[in-house]
N, C-alpha and C positions, 0 to 999 in steps of 0.2 A: 552608602548602601551599594552593593554589587548587583549588576543586572542578572537576571536569570539566564542560565546557559541556553544556547540555541544549538541546532544541528551543527553549525560551524565550530562551536566550542567543545563538542564532545564527539566521540567515535562510538557508534553502535554497529557491531558486527554480530549478526545472528550466528548461532551455532549451527552445525549441519542438522537439518530436519531428519528425524528418525523414521525409517522405513521408506518404502517406495512413494513416489509421487502419486496423487490420486489421478484416476483417469478424468479427462476433460473433453469436452467437445472441441474438435479441431477448427470448427467454423463458427459462424455466428448463429444463434446466440452462444457466446463463450461461456460455458458453465461447467463447474465442477460436478462430477457424476457419482462420486463415492467418498467414503472416509468422512462422514458427517459428525459434527459435534453434538454433544448434549444441549438441549434447549436452554438450560441455564447459562452455557457458555456463550450462545448466540445473544441471549438478552444482555449479558454483561458486555459483550463486544459492542452492541449498539448503544447501550447507556454510556459507556466510558467515551465512545467516539463522539457522542453528542455533547459531552462536557467540555470539549475543546473550545477555548474562547474565540468569540467572533464567527463561530460556525452555525449555519442555520440549516436545518433539515429540509429537504424538499424531494419532489419526485424527479428522478433522472429522466432526461430525454433520450439517454443513450443505454438504457437498461429496461428490464421489464417493469410494469407499474408496481409490483410488489417490492422492488428494490428501494432503498433509501439513500438518497445522494447527500454528501457532505459538501456544503458550499460555503465559501467565505463571503462575508459582507464585502461589498465593493471596495469600501476604503481600506480594507485590510488584505486585499488580494494583490500583492506587490510582486509576486513571483513571475518568472518568464512564461510566455505562451505555453511552452511544453509542460508546464506544471499543472495544466488544467485539461480536463477531459471535454468539458462544454461549459462555456461561460465561465463561472468561478467555481465549478464542481471539481474537486480534486480526488474525490473517492466516491464510490457507491457500494453499499453492502447488499448482498443478496440475501434473501430470506433464510437460506440454509446455512449462512455463515461465511461463504467465500466472498471475495471482494475484488473490485478493480480499483487500482489507484495509480498515481504517477510517482515516480521516484527520480532523483538525480541519477545521472548515468552510473557513477561508481557504485552507489548503494543498490541500484537496480541490478547491475551485474552480480554483486555479491549475494542479494537475495535470490537470484535465479541460480547461481552456482551452488549456493548452500541448500537448495531444494525447497525453498519457501515460496517461490513464485515461478511464473512462466510468462513469456512474452504474449501479449494479446495478439490474435490473428490479424486484426486490422493494423496494428503497429508493424507487424511483419510485412504486410502489403504496402506500407507507406501512407495509409489513409489516416491513420491517427499518430500521434507522437510516439517516438520510440520509448519515452518514458513510461508508457502505459503497460502495466502488468496485471495479471491475476494473482492475488496472494490466496493461497489455499486456506480453507476454513481451520481454525485452531480446534484440535481434538480434545485438549485438556487445558488446565490453568497454566501450565508451563508454556504451551504454545500460544495461549491467549496473550500472555505477556509479551512475546516476541512479535506477534502480529500487531498489537497496540503500539509497539515501538516503531514498526513500519508505517503504520498509519500516521504516527507523530512525524516521522521523517517526511511523508507526503504533505502533511499539513505545513510544516516548516518550509519545504520546497515552494509551496503555493504562497505562503506568506512573505518569505524572504528571499528566496532563490536557492542556488545549489549549496552555498557555503563552502566548506572544505572537506569534501568526502574522500579525497585521494588516499588519505591514510587508511580508511576503512577498506578501500579496494586492495591496497598493498597487504594489509593484514588478511584479508579474505584470501587472497592468492596464496599467501604462505601456508594458510591452514589447508587448502585444497591440495598443495604440493606434499604436504606431510603424510 
């Protein structure tokens, strides 16, 4: 029986996000200010995120009390320190559908270049890991699928480490140049 594929075994490159980036607060609290999804998209985002194995929901110490942190159980948090926001939290979802998560370098750059994410202000200042980004709220089911892939990438980064994301970065760069 073959093992399930991991981030290191597959390449996910998000397509360019349609339209302009949403406005966000440039300082803390770092929040998205427009381009909100329908409530059913937010509910599915939360439900599917909570279905990841070995993930426990908790209140984030790094976000508003209404945010939901995704945290790995201790014995399954084998990623590098940069894969975590706080303790074993690798992602937190804001009530309106935007989220903060960590991504391996190459995938993070690709997500930013393709318009799906932006660097967290605390990461820009060097207070938090460079891996920390805001991923914009998905506005429809197609965007939901892409955001869930990015959450999966963050989850695998926190569980196993960076894997082999160079191919994604090279492909992302080729798309941006075209």
